[in-house]
The first five atom37 places (N, CA, C, CB, O) and aatype in JSON, in Angstrom:
{
  "aatype": [12, 11, 11, 15, 9, 9, 16, 9, 15, 19, 10, 0, 7, 9, 0, 10, 19, 0, 10, 0, 19, 13, 18, 17, 12, 16, 14, 0, 7, 2, 10, 14, 8, 10, 12, 14, 7, 13, 6, 15, 7, 19, 16, 11, 19, 8, 13, 11, 8, 7, 10, 0, 15, 10, 10, 10, 7, 10, 0, 10, 13, 0, 18, 0, 17, 13, 0, 15, 7, 15, 11, 15, 0, 2, 7],
  "atom_mask": [
    [1, 1, 1, 1, 1],
    [1, 1, 1, 1, 1],
    [1, 1, 1, 1, 1],
    [1, 1, 1, 1, 1],
    [1, 1, 1, 1, 1],
    [1, 1, 1, 1, 1],
    [1, 1, 1, 1, 1],
    [1, 1, 1, 1, 1],
    [1, 1, 1, 1, 1],
    [1, 1, 1, 1, 1],
    [1, 1, 1, 1, 1],
    [1, 1, 1, 1, 1],
    [1, 1, 1, 0, 1],
    [1, 1, 1, 1, 1],
    [1, 1, 1, 1, 1],
    [1, 1, 1, 1, 1],
    [1, 1, 1, 1, 1],
    [1, 1, 1, 1, 1],
    [1, 1, 1, 1, 1],
    [1, 1, 1, 1, 1],
    [1, 1, 1, 1, 1],
    [1, 1, 1, 1, 1],
    [1, 1, 1, 1, 1],
    [1, 1, 1, 1, 1],
    [1, 1, 1, 1, 1],
    [1, 1, 1, 1, 1],
    [1, 1, 1, 1, 1],
    [1, 1, 1, 1, 1],
    [1, 1, 1, 0, 1],
    [1, 1, 1, 1, 1],
    [1, 1, 1, 1, 1],
    [1, 1, 1, 1, 1],
    [1, 1, 1, 1, 1],
    [1, 1, 1, 1, 1],
    [1, 1, 1, 1, 1],
    [1, 1, 1, 1, 1],
    [1, 1, 1, 0, 1],
    [1, 1, 1, 1, 1],
    [1, 1, 1, 1, 1],
    [1, 1, 1, 1, 1],
    [1, 1, 1, 0, 1],
    [1, 1, 1, 1, 1],
    [1, 1, 1, 1, 1],
    [1, 1, 1, 1, 1],
    [1, 1, 1, 1, 1],
    [1, 1, 1, 1, 1],
    [1, 1, 1, 1, 1],
    [1, 1, 1, 1, 1],
    [1, 1, 1, 1, 1],
    [1, 1, 1, 0, 1],
    [1, 1, 1, 1, 1],
    [1, 1, 1, 1, 1],
    [1, 1, 1, 1, 1],
    [1, 1, 1, 1, 1],
    [1, 1, 1, 1, 1],
    [1, 1, 1, 1, 1],
    [1, 1, 1, 0, 1],
    [1, 1, 1, 1, 1],
    [1, 1, 1, 1, 1],
    [1, 1, 1, 1, 1],
    [1, 1, 1, 1, 1],
    [1, 1, 1, 1, 1],
    [1, 1, 1, 1, 1],
    [1, 1, 1, 1, 1],
    [1, 1, 1, 1, 1],
    [1, 1, 1, 1, 1],
    [1, 1, 1, 1, 1],
    [1, 1, 1, 1, 1],
    [1, 1, 1, 0, 1],
    [1, 1, 1, 1, 1],
    [1, 1, 1, 1, 1],
    [1, 1, 1, 1, 1],
    [1, 1, 1, 1, 1],
    [1, 1, 1, 1, 1],
    [1, 1, 1, 0, 1]
  ],
  "atom_positions": [
    [[-1.44, 19.27, 12.86], [-0.95, 17.95, 13.3], [-1.6, 16.8, 12.45], [-1.26, 17.75, 14.84], [-1.02, 15.84, 11.93]],
    [[-3.02, 17.13, 12.44], [-3.85, 16.15, 11.67], [-3.55, 16.0, 10.22], [-5.23, 16.51, 11.78], [-3.61, 14.91, 9.65]],
    [[-3.21, 17.23, 9.59], [-3.0, 17.26, 8.18], [-1.57, 16.72, 7.86], [-3.21, 18.71, 7.65], [-1.36, 16.29, 6.73]],
    [[-0.66, 16.73, 8.75], [0.77, 16.0, 8.59], [0.55, 14.6, 8.56], [1.81, 16.31, 9.78], [1.15, 13.91, 7.74]],
    [[-0.27, 14.09, 9.39], [-0.47, 12.58, 9.59], [-1.28, 12.0, 8.35], [-1.31, 12.27, 11.01], [-1.06, 10.87, 7.92]],
    [[-2.18, 12.81, 7.84], [-2.87, 12.46, 6.57], [-2.01, 12.4, 5.46], [-3.91, 13.37, 6.25], [-2.13, 11.46, 4.66]],
    [[-1.1, 13.34, 5.29], [-0.16, 13.52, 4.25], [0.78, 12.31, 4.29], [0.58, 14.86, 4.4], [1.01, 11.67, 3.26]],
    [[1.36, 11.99, 5.51], [2.3, 10.86, 5.7], [1.6, 9.62, 5.35], [2.84, 10.78, 7.14], [2.24, 8.79, 4.7]],
    [[0.34, 9.35, 5.7], [-0.36, 8.2, 5.21], [-0.72, 8.03, 3.89], [-1.39, 8.07, 5.81], [-0.91, 6.9, 3.43]],
    [[-0.83, 9.15, 3.17], [-0.93, 9.17, 1.66], [0.47, 8.78, 1.1], [-1.39, 10.65, 1.09], [0.56, 7.91, 0.23]],
    [[1.31, 9.28, 1.5], [2.79, 9.02, 0.91], [3.16, 7.77, 1.22], [3.89, 9.94, 1.42], [3.72, 7.14, 0.32]],
    [[2.99, 7.19, 2.39], [3.23, 5.75, 2.73], [2.45, 4.84, 1.97], [2.97, 5.48, 4.12], [2.95, 3.8, 1.52]],
    [[1.01, 5.21, 1.75], [0.28, 4.37, 0.75], [0.83, 4.19, -0.56], [0.0, 0.0, 0.0], [0.88, 3.09, -1.12]],
    [[1.23, 5.25, -1.06], [1.8, 5.26, -2.44], [2.96, 4.52, -2.62], [2.09, 6.53, -2.87], [3.11, 3.88, -3.67]],
    [[3.95, 4.51, -1.57], [5.16, 3.74, -1.46], [4.7, 2.29, -1.32], [6.07, 4.22, -0.25], [5.29, 1.44, -1.99]],
    [[3.77, 1.95, -0.58], [3.51, 0.57, -0.43], [2.78, -0.04, -1.77], [2.63, 0.38, 0.87], [3.06, -1.18, -2.12]],
    [[1.88, 0.69, -2.49], [1.54, 0.28, -3.81], [2.49, 0.1, -4.75], [0.75, 1.07, -4.33], [2.44, -0.86, -5.52]],
    [[3.49, 1.02, -4.78], [4.76, 0.88, -5.72], [5.44, -0.43, -5.3], [5.86, 2.19, -5.58], [5.75, -1.3, -6.12]],
    [[5.66, -0.54, -3.97], [6.29, -1.83, -3.54], [5.64, -3.06, -3.95], [6.37, -1.89, -2.13], [6.35, -4.01, -4.3]],
    [[4.33, -3.17, -3.96], [3.54, -4.22, -4.46], [3.96, -4.53, -5.89], [2.07, -3.86, -4.37], [4.28, -5.68, -6.22]],
    [[3.95, -3.49, -6.77], [4.21, -3.64, -8.1], [5.55, -4.04, -8.41], [3.92, -2.5, -8.74], [5.8, -4.65, -9.45]],
    [[6.53, -3.7, -7.47], [7.88, -4.08, -7.59], [7.87, -5.56, -7.28], [8.83, -3.24, -6.66], [8.31, -6.33, -8.13]],
    [[7.4, -6.04, -6.09], [7.37, -7.49, -5.76], [6.88, -8.31, -6.98], [6.45, -7.76, -4.52], [7.5, -9.28, -7.39]],
    [[5.64, -7.83, -7.57], [5.13, -8.68, -8.75], [5.98, -8.68, -10.01], [3.76, -8.19, -9.16], [5.91, -9.6, -10.82]],
    [[6.76, -7.67, -10.16], [7.44, -7.63, -11.38], [8.95, -8.11, -11.23], [7.35, -6.21, -11.93], [9.6, -8.34, -12.25]],
    [[9.45, -8.25, -10.13], [11.02, -8.65, -9.87], [10.94, -10.01, -9.22], [11.9, -7.53, -8.81], [10.34, -10.2, -8.16]],
    [[11.6, -11.01, -9.93], [11.91, -12.44, -9.31], [12.63, -12.19, -7.95], [12.92, -13.4, -10.35], [13.31, -11.21, -7.67]],
    [[12.35, -13.26, -7.16], [12.95, -13.21, -5.89], [14.48, -13.22, -5.87], [12.44, -14.29, -5.13], [15.04, -12.8, -4.86]],
    [[15.25, -13.71, -6.95], [16.64, -13.63, -6.96], [17.19, -12.24, -7.36], [0.0, 0.0, 0.0], [18.38, -11.95, -7.22]],
    [[16.26, -11.36, -7.86], [16.75, -10.1, -8.39], [16.32, -8.94, -7.25], [16.05, -9.8, -9.96], [16.68, -7.77, -7.41]],
    [[15.66, -9.29, -6.25], [15.21, -8.45, -5.15], [16.61, -7.8, -4.48], [14.29, -9.39, -4.03], [17.63, -8.49, -4.44]],
    [[16.58, -6.63, -4.03], [17.76, -6.23, -3.23], [17.81, -7.18, -1.94], [17.65, -4.62, -2.81], [16.83, -7.76, -1.46]],
    [[19.15, -7.23, -1.46], [19.4, -8.29, -0.44], [18.67, -7.93, 0.88], [20.98, -8.47, -0.17], [18.31, -8.82, 1.64]],
    [[18.46, -6.65, 1.14], [17.78, -6.32, 2.41], [16.4, -6.51, 2.46], [17.99, -5.03, 2.76], [15.84, -6.57, 3.55]],
    [[15.68, -6.62, 1.23], [14.16, -6.93, 1.24], [13.62, -8.2, 1.63], [13.67, -6.77, 0.0], [14.13, -9.22, 1.17]],
    [[12.55, -8.28, 2.51], [12.08, -9.59, 2.74], [11.8, -10.35, 1.37], [10.82, -9.5, 3.6], [11.36, -9.77, 0.38]],
    [[12.07, -11.54, 1.38], [11.64, -12.38, 0.36], [12.72, -12.57, -0.74], [0.0, 0.0, 0.0], [12.45, -13.19, -1.76]],
    [[13.92, -12.04, -0.51], [15.11, -12.18, -1.42], [15.68, -13.77, -1.26], [16.34, -11.0, -0.97], [16.07, -14.2, -0.17]],
    [[15.68, -14.43, -2.24], [16.18, -15.62, -2.33], [17.22, -15.83, -3.53], [15.08, -16.5, -2.39], [16.79, -15.86, -4.69]],
    [[18.53, -15.96, -3.26], [19.48, -16.09, -4.29], [19.1, -17.15, -5.3], [20.78, -16.38, -3.72], [18.87, -18.3, -4.93]],
    [[19.02, -16.76, -6.61], [18.99, -17.79, -7.68], [17.56, -18.28, -7.98], [0.0, 0.0, 0.0], [17.31, -19.09, -8.88]],
    [[16.59, -17.71, -7.1], [15.2, -18.16, -7.35], [14.43, -17.24, -8.48], [14.39, -18.11, -5.93], [14.56, -16.01, -8.44]],
    [[13.73, -17.79, -9.34], [13.17, -16.87, -10.45], [11.55, -16.66, -10.22], [13.48, -17.59, -11.99], [10.86, -16.04, -11.03]],
    [[11.03, -17.26, -9.03], [9.64, -17.06, -8.88], [9.4, -15.61, -8.2], [9.04, -18.26, -8.02], [10.31, -15.02, -7.63]],
    [[8.22, -15.16, -8.29], [7.96, -13.77, -7.75], [7.21, -14.06, -6.48], [7.11, -12.78, -8.79], [6.53, -15.08, -6.38]],
    [[7.31, -13.12, -5.45], [6.45, -13.19, -4.29], [5.22, -12.43, -4.33], [7.12, -12.79, -3.18], [5.11, -11.25, -4.02]],
    [[4.26, -13.25, -4.75], [2.9, -12.87, -4.86], [2.16, -12.33, -3.6], [2.21, -13.98, -5.33], [1.44, -11.33, -3.62]],
    [[2.41, -13.14, -2.44], [1.92, -12.84, -1.26], [2.41, -11.53, -0.56], [2.14, -13.91, -0.51], [1.68, -10.76, 0.07]],
    [[3.79, -11.4, -0.78], [4.34, -10.08, -0.35], [3.81, -8.91, -1.08], [5.79, -10.07, -0.49], [3.59, -7.86, -0.47]],
    [[3.61, -9.01, -2.24], [2.99, -8.02, -3.08], [1.61, -7.68, -2.64], [0.0, 0.0, 0.0], [1.26, -6.51, -2.48]],
    [[0.8, -8.72, -2.45], [-0.49, -8.52, -2.11], [-0.64, -7.91, -0.64], [-1.18, -9.82, -2.26], [-1.45, -7.01, -0.42]],
    [[0.18, -8.43, 0.35], [0.17, -7.63, 1.68], [0.56, -6.27, 1.53], [1.08, -8.22, 2.72], [0.0, -5.42, 2.22]],
    [[1.47, -5.94, 0.7], [1.9, -4.5, 0.58], [0.72, -3.68, -0.09], [3.28, -4.38, -0.33], [0.46, -2.52, 0.25]],
    [[0.1, -4.3, -0.96], [-1.06, -3.6, -1.58], [-2.11, -3.38, -0.66], [-1.59, -4.32, -2.7], [-2.67, -2.28, -0.64]],
    [[-2.48, -4.39, 0.16], [-3.48, -4.15, 1.26], [-3.25, -3.12, 2.2], [-3.63, -5.25, 2.0], [-4.12, -2.3, 2.51]],
    [[-1.97, -3.16, 2.71], [-1.49, -2.14, 3.63], [-1.59, -0.81, 2.89], [-0.02, -2.44, 4.13], [-2.09, 0.15, 3.48]],
    [[-1.21, -0.71, 1.79], [-1.29, 0.6, 1.16], [-2.62, 1.14, 0.97], [0.0, 0.0, 0.0], [-2.84, 2.35, 1.08]],
    [[-3.67, 0.16, 0.65], [-5.03, 0.65, 0.37], [-5.59, 0.88, 1.79], [-5.93, -0.41, -0.53], [-6.47, 1.72, 1.91]],
    [[-5.14, 0.2, 2.88], [-5.71, 0.62, 4.28], [-5.13, 2.01, 4.61], [-5.3, -0.47, 5.5], [-5.82, 2.77, 5.27]],
    [[-4.05, 2.35, 4.24], [-3.5, 3.72, 4.55], [-4.24, 4.87, 3.76], [-1.94, 3.77, 4.2], [-4.41, 5.98, 4.26]],
    [[-4.66, 4.56, 2.54], [-5.51, 5.46, 1.76], [-6.86, 5.66, 2.4], [-5.7, 4.92, 0.36], [-7.31, 6.8, 2.5]],
    [[-7.49, 4.65, 2.83], [-8.76, 4.61, 3.53], [-8.66, 5.28, 4.72], [-9.24, 3.31, 3.77], [-9.59, 6.03, 4.99]],
    [[-7.58, 5.16, 5.66], [-7.4, 5.87, 6.81], [-7.36, 7.35, 6.49], [-6.2, 5.41, 7.48], [-8.06, 8.16, 7.1]],
    [[-6.54, 7.66, 5.56], [-6.37, 9.09, 5.13], [-7.76, 9.81, 4.68], [-5.33, 9.12, 3.9], [-8.06, 10.96, 5.01]],
    [[-8.44, 9.08, 3.98], [-9.77, 9.46, 3.27], [-10.83, 9.72, 4.6], [-10.35, 8.07, 2.13], [-11.45, 10.77, 4.74]],
    [[-10.89, 8.81, 5.33], [-11.64, 9.06, 6.66], [-11.24, 10.04, 7.6], [-11.64, 7.95, 7.4], [-12.06, 10.7, 8.25]],
    [[-10.05, 10.15, 7.69], [-9.37, 11.19, 8.65], [-9.54, 12.53, 8.13], [-7.83, 10.96, 8.84], [-9.58, 13.5, 8.88]],
    [[-9.66, 12.61, 6.73], [-9.77, 14.03, 6.27], [-11.24, 14.47, 6.21], [-9.11, 14.21, 4.85], [-11.48, 15.65, 5.97]],
    [[-12.22, 13.63, 6.39], [-13.61, 14.01, 6.34], [-14.02, 14.99, 7.27], [0.0, 0.0, 0.0], [-13.36, 15.19, 8.3]],
    [[-15.06, 15.64, 7.01], [-15.55, 16.63, 8.07], [-16.29, 15.97, 9.24], [-16.51, 17.65, 7.42], [-16.73, 14.83, 9.15]],
    [[-16.41, 16.68, 10.29], [-17.02, 16.17, 11.36], [-18.5, 16.3, 11.17], [-16.55, 16.8, 12.56], [-19.04, 17.21, 10.54]],
    [[-19.16, 15.24, 11.82], [-20.73, 15.39, 11.7], [-21.38, 16.59, 12.39], [-21.41, 14.15, 12.3], [-20.8, 17.19, 13.3]],
    [[-22.52, 16.9, 11.97], [-23.32, 18.09, 12.67], [-23.68, 17.95, 14.0], [-24.56, 18.37, 12.04], [-23.86, 18.88, 14.79]],
    [[-23.81, 16.53, 14.29], [-24.42, 16.18, 15.49], [-23.44, 15.85, 16.59], [-25.31, 15.07, 15.26], [-23.77, 15.77, 17.77]],
    [[-22.2, 15.66, 16.14], [-21.15, 15.39, 17.13], [-20.26, 16.46, 17.3], [0.0, 0.0, 0.0], [-19.33, 16.37, 18.1]]
  ]
}
């Protein structure tokens, strides 16, 4: 069970980092209609959306890293 949660965390982290890059490279008017931040005809990028996605992805990587570590000898 623990191994599957770690795998899911890593995959979700990769997806969120990719989403951050997508937000930074795509103007708001060109985003898919269902994505948060879509604004028809707008040419600015959503830096904050990308930053939030990047931070969540990095947090999932950190969780997976700490969850996959070995137990201490004292506990």
